[in-house]
C-alpha angles and dihedrals in degrees: 000000000000092000092045092052092045092050093047092050091047090053091049092046092049092050092052093046090047089055091049093250120143106239123207135150130223104213110214112205126222103288097242136078106292094236089061096054112125120233091256091052092049090050093048091052092047089049091052091051091047093051093048091047094047091051093046091238114160109235140177121218120211100199091115090051090051091050091048091050091049090050090051090048093238114170103254106193143029119234094030109256097028098126096187105053123059122228116248088253093054091042089054090048090052092047092051090050091049090049092051089050091051094244094121123033139222092274095051117097116255099169 
């Protein structure tokens, strides 16, 4: 599956570049405190970073945002226990961080 994902992302990257569009990825971590990530989740995240790096795709990690949200006791997932989809509260927290970093602009939705 690694090769399939890498090839699909390469195709997408090439299409964007071919159309003159700046291509970057925001890499959402597993939606759980990092110390509780299962081995499979850790491997999937490492694989994602490896693929992006190998393809030379610019990407933004949100591990610091995850750690900050955990420290602030923000609800991470909906429904509770879904480790792949952020809660609306955590999604808003991510969007505000991306906005502060200049990765999304005034006209992008943050609610």
